[in-house]
Every structure is written in C-alpha cells, then in structure tokens.
C-alpha positions in Angstrom: 1.9 5.4 -11.6 2.5 3.5 -8.4 5.9 2.8 -7.0 7.4 -0.7 -7.4 7.9 -1.3 -3.7 6.6 -4.2 -1.6 3.2 -3.8 0.0 4.3 -4.6 3.6 1.5 -3.9 6.1 2.6 -2.1 9.3 1.5 -4.7 11.9 2.4 -4.6 15.6 3.6 -8.2 15.7 6.4 -7.3 13.3 7.9 -5.3 16.1 8.3 -8.3 18.4 9.4 -10.4 15.5 12.2 -7.9 14.8 13.2 -7.8 18.5 13.4 -11.6 18.7 15.5 -11.7 15.4 17.9 -8.9 16.1 17.9 -8.5 19.9 16.8 -11.9 21.2 18.8 -11.8 24.4 18.0 -8.2 25.4 16.5 -8.3 28.9 13.0 -7.7 30.0 13.1 -7.2 33.7 10.0 -7.0 36.0 9.4 -6.4 39.7 6.8 -9.1 39.8 3.4 -8.8 41.5 4.5 -11.7 43.7 7.6 -9.8 44.8 10.8 -11.2 43.3 12.5 -9.6 40.3 11.8 -11.6 37.1 14.1 -11.7 34.1 13.3 -12.8 30.6 14.2 -11.5 27.1 12.6 -10.5 23.7 13.1 -14.0 22.3 11.1 -15.6 25.1 8.5 -12.8 25.0 7.8 -13.6 21.4 7.6 -17.3 22.0 5.1 -16.8 24.8 3.1 -14.2 22.9 2.6 -16.8 20.2 1.3 -19.1 22.8 -1.2 -16.4 23.9 -2.2 -15.9 20.3 -2.7 -19.7 19.9 -4.6 -20.0 23.1 -7.0 -17.1 22.2 -7.5 -18.6 18.7 -8.4 -22.0 20.3 -10.8 -20.2 22.7 -12.6 -18.8 19.7 -11.3 -15.2 19.8 -11.5 -13.9 16.2 -10.6 -10.7 14.3 -12.1 -7.7 16.0 -12.9 -9.4 19.3 -12.0 -7.4 22.4 -9.8 -9.0 25.1 -9.6 -6.9 28.3 -6.5 -6.5 30.5 -6.6 -5.1 34.1 -2.9 -5.3 34.9 0.3 -3.5 35.9 3.4 -3.2 33.9 4.9 -6.7 33.7 6.4 -9.1 31.2 3.1 -11.1 31.2 1.1 -7.9 30.3 3.6 -7.3 27.4 3.1 -10.9 26.1 -0.6 -10.3 26.1 -0.3 -7.1 24.1 1.5 -8.9 21.2 -0.5 -12.1 21.5 -3.9 -10.4 21.3 -2.9 -8.0 18.5 -1.2 -10.8 16.6 -4.5 -12.5 15.7 -6.3 -9.3 14.9 -8.1 -9.1 18.2 -8.2 -5.8 20.1 -6.2 -5.3 23.3 -8.5 -3.4 25.6 -6.5 -2.0 28.5 -8.6 -1.1 31.5 -7.4 1.5 34.0 -7.7 0.0 37.5 -7.5 3.4 39.2 -10.9 4.4 37.9 -14.0 4.1 40.1 -15.4 0.5 40.2 -18.6 1.7 38.5 -16.5 3.2 35.6 -14.5 0.0 35.3 -17.6 -2.0 34.9 -19.1 0.5 32.5 -16.0 0.4 30.3 -15.7 -3.4 30.2 -19.3 -3.7 29.3 -19.1 -0.9 26.6 -16.2 -2.7 24.9 -18.1 -6.0 25.1 -14.9 -8.0 25.7 -15.2 -11.8 26.1 -12.0 -12.6 28.1 -10.5 -10.5 30.9 -6.9 -11.0 31.9 -6.1 -9.5 35.3 -3.3 -9.4 37.9 -4.1 -11.2 41.2 -4.1 -7.8 42.8 -7.5 -7.1 41.2 -9.3 -10.4 42.0 -11.2 -8.9 45.0 -12.4 -6.0 42.9 -13.5 -8.2 40.0 -15.3 -10.6 42.3 -17.5 -7.6 43.4 -18.0 -6.5 39.8 -18.4 -9.9 38.1 -22.1 -10.0 38.4 -22.3 -6.7 36.4 -19.9 -7.7 33.6 -22.3 -8.8 30.9 -20.0 -10.2 28.2 -17.0 -11.7 30.0 -16.9 -15.4 29.6 -13.8 -16.2 31.6 -11.1 -14.6 33.7 -7.4 -15.3 33.2 -5.3 -14.4 36.3 -1.8 -13.3 35.5 0.1 -15.7 37.8 1.1 -19.3 38.1 -0.7 -22.2 39.8 1.3 -21.8 43.1 0.2 -18.2 43.5 -3.3 -18.5 42.1 -5.8 -17.1 44.5 -9.0 -19.0 45.4 -11.7 -17.2 43.5 -15.3 -17.5 42.5 -14.7 -15.7 39.1 -16.3 -17.7 36.3 -13.9 -19.8 34.3 -10.9 -18.5 36.3 -7.6 -20.0 35.3 -3.9 -19.1 36.1 -2.2 -17.5 33.1 0.7 -20.0 33.1 -1.7 -23.0 33.0 -3.8 -21.2 30.3 -0.9 -20.8 27.9 0.7 -24.2 28.8 -2.4 -25.8 27.2 -0.9 -25.0 23.8 2.5 -25.7 22.2 3.3 -22.3 20.6 3.5 -23.8 17.1 1.5 -21.0 15.6 1.7 -18.2 13.0 0.5 -14.7 13.4 -2.7 -13.9 11.4 -2.6 -11.7 8.4 -4.8 -8.6 8.0 -4.9 -5.0 6.8 -2.7 -2.6 8.7 -5.7 -0.4 9.5 -7.2 -3.2 11.5 -8.0 -2.1 15.1 -5.2 -3.1 17.6 -5.9 -1.4 20.9 -8.7 0.2 22.8 -8.0 2.7 25.5 -10.6 4.8 27.3 -10.1 8.4 28.4 -10.2 9.0 32.2 -13.7 10.4 32.1 -13.5 13.4 34.5 -17.0 14.4 33.3 -19.6 12.0 31.9 -18.7 8.5 30.7 -15.2 7.7 29.4 -14.7 7.6 25.6 -12.9 4.8 23.8 -10.0 5.6 21.6 -9.4 2.8 19.0 -5.8 2.5 17.8 -4.9 0.7 14.6 -1.8 -1.4 13.8 -0.7 1.3 11.4 -1.2 4.1 14.0 0.7 2.2 16.7 3.7 1.4 14.4 3.9 5.0 13.1 3.6 6.4 16.6 6.4 4.2 17.7 8.6 5.2 14.8 7.9 8.8 15.6 8.6 8.5 19.3 11.8 6.7 18.7 13.2 9.8 16.9 16.3 11.3 18.6 14.4 14.5 19.5 11.5 12.6 21.1 12.3 9.6 23.3 15.6 9.0 21.5 16.0 5.3 22.5 18.6 3.0 21.1 19.8 -0.6 21.5 22.3 0.7 24.2 19.5 2.1 26.4 17.7 0.7 29.4 14.2 2.1 29.7 11.8 2.1 32.7 8.3 3.0 31.6 6.6 4.2 34.8 3.7 5.2 32.6 1.3 2.3 32.8 0.4 0.0 29.9 -3.2 1.0 30.5 -2.4 4.7 30.2 -2.5 5.9 26.6 -0.5 3.1 25.0 2.2 3.4 27.6 3.4 6.3 25.5 4.5 3.7 22.9 7.3 2.3 25.1 6.2 -1.3 24.8 6.5 -0.9 21.0 9.5 1.4 20.6 11.8 -0.4 23.1 11.7 -3.7 21.3 11.7 -1.9 18.0 15.2 -0.4 18.7 16.4 -3.2 21.1 16.4 -1.3 24.4 16.4 -3.3 27.6 13.1 -2.7 29.3 12.4 -2.7 33.0 8.8 -2.9 34.4 8.0 -1.6 37.9 5.0 -3.8 38.5 2.6 -2.4 41.2 5.2 -0.6 43.3 5.5 3.1 42.3 6.6 4.7 45.5 9.8 6.8 45.6 12.2 4.2 47.2 11.0 1.3 45.0 11.3 3.4 41.7 14.7 4.6 42.8 15.9 1.0 43.5 15.0 -0.1 40.0 16.5 2.9 38.4 19.8 2.3 40.3 20.0 -1.4 40.2 19.2 -1.8 36.5 21.3 1.2 35.4 18.2 2.8 33.7 19.1 5.5 31.1 15.6 6.7 30.2 12.3 6.8 32.0 8.9 8.4 31.8 5.9 8.9 33.9 3.4 11.4 35.5 4.4 14.2 37.9 2.9 12.5 41.0 5.4 9.6 40.7 8.4 11.9 40.0 7.4 14.1 43.1 7.7 11.0 45.3 11.1 10.0 43.7 12.4 13.5 44.0 11.5 13.8 47.6 13.1 10.5 48.4 16.3 11.4 46.6 16.5 14.8 48.2 15.9 13.4 51.7 18.6 10.7 51.3 21.0 12.8 49.2 20.9 10.2 46.4 22.0 10.3 42.8 21.4 8.3 39.6 24.5 8.6 37.4 23.2 6.3 34.6 19.9 8.2 34.1 20.2 10.6 31.2 16.6 11.3 30.3 13.5 11.7 32.5 10.3 12.5 30.7 7.4 14.1 32.6 3.9 13.8 31.0 0.3 13.3 31.7 0.1 16.7 33.4 2.3 19.8 33.3 5.1 19.7 35.9 5.9 22.8 37.8 9.3 24.3 36.7 10.6 23.6 40.2 10.4 19.8 39.5 12.5 20.2 36.3 14.9 22.4 38.2 15.2 19.9 41.1 16.1 17.0 38.8 18.6 19.3 37.0 20.4 19.9 40.3 20.7 16.1 40.6 22.3 15.9 37.2 19.2 14.4 35.5 18.0 15.9 32.2 14.3 16.3 32.9 11.9 17.5 30.2 8.2 17.4 29.7 6.2 15.8 26.9 2.6 16.5 26.0 0.0 14.5 24.3 -3.4 12.8 24.7 -5.0 9.4 24.6 -6.5 10.5 21.4 -3.0 11.1 19.9 -1.6 7.7 20.4 -0.4 9.6 22.7 2.7 11.8 22.1 2.2 15.2 20.6 5.3 17.2 21.5 8.5 17.0 23.5 10.5 19.7 25.3 13.9 19.3 23.8 16.1 22.4 23.2 16.6 23.3 19.6 19.9 24.9 18.4 18.9 28.5 19.1 18.4 27.6 22.8 21.1 25.0 23.5 23.4 27.6 25.1 20.8 28.8 27.6 21.5 28.5 31.3 19.7 29.1 34.5 16.3 30.8 34.5 16.2 31.2 30.7 16.9 27.5 30.1 14.3 26.5 32.7 11.7 28.9 31.1 12.3 27.2 27.7 12.1 23.7 29.1 8.8 24.7 30.8 7.1 24.9 27.4 5.5 21.7 26.1 8.1 21.7 23.3 7.6 21.2 19.6 5.7 18.7 17.5 7.8 15.8 15.9 7.2 14.7 12.3 3.7 13.2 11.9 2.0 15.7 14.2 0.7 19.0 12.9 -0.6 21.7 15.1 -2.6 25.0 14.9 -4.3 27.4 17.2 -7.6 29.0 16.4 -10.1 31.4 18.0 -13.5 30.2 19.1 -14.8 30.6 15.5 -12.1 28.4 14.0 -9.9 31.2 12.5 -6.2 30.5 12.6 -4.1 32.6 15.0 -0.4 33.6 14.4 2.6 31.7 15.6 4.1 34.6 17.5 4.2 33.2 21.0 1.6 35.7 22.2 -1.7 34.9 20.6 -3.4 32.0 22.3 -6.4 30.0 21.4 -7.7 26.5 20.9 -5.0 23.9 20.2 -5.9 21.6 17.4 -3.9 18.7 16.0 -3.9 16.2 13.1 -1.8 13.2 12.0 -1.8 9.5 11.3 -1.9 8.7 15.1 -4.7 11.1 15.9 -8.2 9.9 16.5 -10.9 10.7 14.0 -13.7 9.4 16.2 -14.6 7.5 19.4 -15.5 3.8 19.7 -19.2 3.2 19.5 -20.0 6.9 19.0 -20.9 8.9 15.8 -19.6 12.2 17.1 -18.0 14.6 14.6 -14.7 15.4 16.3 -12.7 16.9 13.4 -12.9 20.4 11.9 -13.1 21.0 8.1 -9.3 20.6 7.8 -9.2 17.4 9.7 -7.9 18.8 13.0 -8.9 17.5 16.4 -9.6 20.0 19.1 -7.5 19.0 22.1 -9.4 21.1 24.6 -6.2 22.9 25.5 -5.6 26.7 25.2 -2.1 27.4 24.0 0.4 29.6 22.2 2.8 28.5 19.4 5.9 30.7 18.8 8.0 31.3 15.7 10.3 28.3 16.6 7.2 26.0 16.8 7.4 25.7 20.6 3.9 25.2 22.0 3.0 26.4 25.4 -0.3 25.4 27.1 -1.8 28.2 29.1 -4.9 26.3 30.3 -7.5 23.7 29.5 -10.4 25.4 27.8 -12.7 24.4 30.6 -10.3 25.6 33.3 -9.4 29.0 31.8 -10.4 32.0 34.0 -12.0 34.9 32.2 -11.8 38.1 34.4 -12.8 41.5 33.1 -13.1 40.1 29.6 -9.5 38.8 29.5 -8.1 35.3 30.1 -5.9 34.5 33.2 -3.7 31.4 32.9 -4.2 29.2 35.9 -1.1 27.2 34.9 1.2 30.2 35.1 -0.1 31.1 38.6 0.3 27.4 39.7 3.9 27.3 38.4 4.9 30.3 40.5 3.0 29.2 43.6 4.4 25.6 43.4 7.9 27.0 43.9 7.1 28.1 47.5 9.2 26.0 49.8 6.2 24.9 51.9 4.0 23.9 49.0 3.6 20.3 47.7 1.0 20.9 45.1 -1.4 23.7 44.0 -4.4 24.3 41.8 -6.1 27.4 40.6 -9.8 27.5 39.8 -12.3 30.2 38.8 -14.8 31.5 41.3 -17.7 33.8 40.2 -17.3 37.5 40.9 -20.1 40.1 40.6 -18.0 42.7 38.8 -15.2 40.8 37.0 -17.1 37.7 36.0 -14.5 35.3 37.4 -11.6 35.6 39.7 -8.8 33.0 40.6 -9.0 31.0 43.8 -5.7 29.3 44.8 -5.9 25.9 46.5 -2.7 24.9 48.3 -1.6 21.5 49.6 1.4 21.9 51.8 4.3 19.5 52.3 4.0 17.1 55.2 5.0 19.0 58.4 5.2 22.3 56.6 3.2 25.4 57.3 1.9 28.2 55.1 -0.8 30.8 55.4 -2.8 32.8 52.9 -0.7 35.9 53.6 2.6 34.2 53.2 1.5 32.6 49.9 0.2 35.9 48.5 3.3 37.7 49.6 5.4 35.1 47.7 3.4 35.7 44.5 3.8 39.5 44.7 5.9 40.8 41.8 6.0 37.4 40.1 2.7 37.6 38.3 0.6 40.5 37.0 -1.2 42.3 39.8 -4.6 41.6 38.3 -3.8 37.9 38.1 -3.3 37.8 41.9 -5.7 35.2 43.5 -8.5 36.8 45.4 -8.3 34.1 48.0 -6.1 31.2 49.1 -7.4 28.0 50.8 -5.4 25.1 52.3 -6.8 21.8 51.2 -6.0 18.3 49.7 -5.6 18.3 45.9 -7.7 15.5 44.3 -6.4 13.6 41.2 -7.9 11.7 38.3 -7.0 8.1 37.7 -4.2 9.2 35.4 -2.6 11.7 37.8 -4.1 14.9 36.6 -5.5 17.4 39.1 -9.3 16.9 39.3 -10.3 20.5 38.9 -13.9 19.6 38.3 -14.1 18.3 41.9 -12.4 21.5 43.2 -14.9 23.6 41.3 -17.8 21.7 42.8 -16.2 21.8 46.3 -15.8 25.6 46.1 -18.8 26.6 43.9 -20.3 28.5 46.8 -17.0 29.9 48.1 -17.3 33.6 49.2 -14.4 35.7 48.2 -13.2 38.3 50.7 -15.6 41.2 50.9 -13.7 43.8 49.0 -16.0 46.2 47.1 -15.5 46.2 43.4 -15.2 50.0 43.3 -12.3 50.0 45.7 -10.3 47.3 43.8 -7.1 49.0 42.5 -6.5 49.1 38.8 -3.8 46.8 37.7 -1.1 47.3 35.1 -2.6 47.8 31.6 -6.2 47.9 32.9 -8.7 50.7 32.2 -11.6 51.8 34.3 -13.8 52.1 31.3 -13.8 48.5 30.2 -12.3 46.7 33.1 -10.0 44.9 30.6 -6.3 44.3 30.6 -3.8 43.2 28.0 -2.4 39.8 29.0 0.6 40.4 26.8 1.6 43.9 27.9 
C-alpha cells in the first residue's frame, strides 16, 4: 500500500520559487566583475532566471542539453543556474583555474552548445575557441557598455541576450531524477571525470546541509560563499541560502585577504566557507592589521584539511572555525566538524584536537572503513582503512564512462584513508595514494604536516614518500616559509622532536614552493615527480636507531602504541 501524499518532484527551480514567494526582498549582493557593488534580491533573481530559461528555450536548448558556464560567483551566474536547470538542461560549471588544455577537453567532453563566461575569460576563450567543437555561441556575462570587442562566434552581452525575451515563461516539468548539473573533478592525474548531479540529489543535499549541525543557515543569516560556483556545487550554498532565506554575498573575482575582509565586515556576514588558501590570506591580513569581525559566527574550511593552527588562529579572533569534508562526487558535503554534547565542554588543546577531525556524517550520508580486501573495520578511532560512503547525493558513476565505482553494498571509495571512532567522528589520515608505508606500517603525512605547519616561520608544508632501500619508503618534508621568514632543516626537525613518533620523523627537509591544484589542494603528484630522484641523507640502515614500538626482527612498529 502506498501513502496518500502528493507526488511532488524535488526540482531545483522550486527553491528559487520559494525564495521569491517567502523572501522576495532578501538581498543578493555581488562585488561585480566590473568593480562596483551590485545589489538585487531573490524576487528579481527569479524573474531574470525565467528570462534565461525562456531565452535558452528560444535558442533551441532542450531537455538534457549542456550549457557551460565559465564564471565567478556573481548574481548573473546564480540566475544562469536556475534558468538552465529550470528547463531540464544541464548547468555545466567549468573551473577556469584548470590548465587551458583541460578546459578545452572538459568543454568538448560535455558537448555543450552554449558557453556563458565572464569578460575576464574572453582572452582565454579566444585562444581556445578553435578547439571547442560543439559551442555554437558565447554569452558574455556583462552589459553592452562593458562588452569587450571579441572574435568569439555569436558573442553577445548577457543583458542584451536576456532582454530579447519578456520573461512570460513557465518552468518545464520533468522527473526529479533528471540531470541538473555537471561538475568535473580537478584531474590531478589523467583526464578529469564528470559528476552528473540530479535535481533530486541537489535538493536533498541542500536540505541536508541546511541542518543546524551542518551549515546551519536561517533567514537571519548573511552568507558569503567563497567556495566558487564551479567547485563542487558551491557546497550547495546557492541552493540552501535561498531555501532558508539567507542574504547571500558573492565575492566576484577578488579573493585576496583585504577584499574578502571588506565584504565580511561591510555586509555583516555571519557565515562563510572556502578553501584554506583563501583563509590563510584573510588570517594574515587580519593579524597584521589587528582586525576583528564581530558579526562572523561560523567559518567553514573545506577542500583540503586545514592545519590546526589555522583553526586556533581564528578562535583567538573570536571566530568559530570548523572544517568540513566532502568530494565533488558527494554533492559535495560528507561531514562537518561540530562538537557533540560529550565534547562541548572541551577547551584549549583538547578542543582543538577534536575540531581537527573531519567531524561526523549528517543524515543522508553513511560511512564505513574497510581493509584493502573490503572487510569492514571497527569504529574504535584506531583502526584505519579505506573510507567509503553512500547516500542519495553520492555519485554511482561518471558522465560518459562505464566504470564500476561502487562496491557490493553500494559504497563509493573516496580514496581517503581514515579512522572512525565510537562517537562517529571521522579523521582522515591520508589519501590512499599519498600514504607512506615504512617498514610495513603506515605513516600519516597529514599528522606530520599539522605539527610542522605550527612552526612560526612556516607558511605551508607537504609530506611525500621517498624510496628507501631498507624501509621501503620514508617521509620527505617540503617546507614553504612565510615571506621574509627563515628556517632550516635543523630548526624544523628540532621543532618536530617529541611531537611525533620517532620513527615518523622525516628523513630530510627541503625548502621549496608548494604547488596547488585548481581547487586549492596541495599537488603532491607534482612534488613526487619533482623529488622522485631525491637522495636521502646517507645514513646506513644498520645504524638507524630503533624507534618506540619497533623490533629489529621485522622492522615494523605499531602506529597506535
């Protein structure tokens, strides 16, 4: 017997309909690409999104067609999201920070017919246009006054494009499992892979992330999504903010510390989220100028694990910083680092240690850890293995590929190595491809990095594995110092002494610039290539002192002793 409830498909356009009906005058503020601050509201966003939908429909875009965007976080980009999805087309967000060859490959792989881009990217697109096989026209996200002269085929200013229709249009109707968005992974190795979100997955992800213990937004909040709209669904902010009626502030293209601080201060932002590289610039600016942000109550760090010193630094400023974890393939949020009741009273180092975990999964995300053979491991906070996830916002495959990506229970292997404790807190110890196996045991590069990052002269660090004739692999610590600061191998190693297990101590330290992926993660693949022939200091294996818990017979140590 089925329930007697209405069959009401979960479609993304219902979110902006709700915002326009219940929060029509709630502001949407943007630092525009042209420079000035632009102000609109949810009621106007919906009206203009309907014009986008009508224009696309008139241009022959139909259910399932891909429409690409190459744009920063702005009100126009938000209008495009809802306009594209509202006719059953697929909003294909392209990451402009990728290499030009990757951008061209991604656009061609998706076979989009229209590309909407900020004027910032016109020179790039002019160089690539001859390689873009399926793009019929380019829509430049500006007005006629600021429209650049360009050779791009069919180029038109966005404002002229949507002014060609009157907005008297209704959203299309279709199944909630219809594809809504296409986002490609950053592709650190090989070609990027496309993650194809559905309307249902987007709506459920937004309901999940709006929970109090996740992003916890309400109609009284003002949110600044530093995380780009082209990065993993913007962590659902462009959906959850209008869903609950939060004022939303877009930073445009300016993500330097002073510019971000100015928006946070002037718009009285209460909640924000982004990757560690942006927060590092903000933190350095605030510390150097002795600044504060009294309105800001939540700062979420994601995309890469922040060092505990970053969380601690924001705490000293009175800002509740926490980290979130997820993946493009998860829609993207998978866990959030809130403190549960058993830990609410923690202070100092104990509180920081708890906040340094990746947190616990909200409703609609299930997690497990397994060994290399797929056997489940206990949730005791000690056993660590492959982290696997499942849920209605988790990918079951990749766009255009027939790869089998789920195990027999429907779990997706995240590629992370992690522990889960009895309170369901998950702690990532490494990426499976980054883990260091020395003497038969795993060394966590992340834990070494967290300790080394606290050195006062260090701006950023990375630990990679280097081959060793006796131990198989040993850790190499790569250090990028702060501008004007000095550090040496001996001072860094002395700082690590006593803070990590002796046998975890890096065998060498080098000073270098840390490379990053297009989404702000440390590009360890590049470091491994850079140092693949690195010669560790010539210390004979036989003279290496035994470390705590290590035996001369096996050369193994217990990581949890």
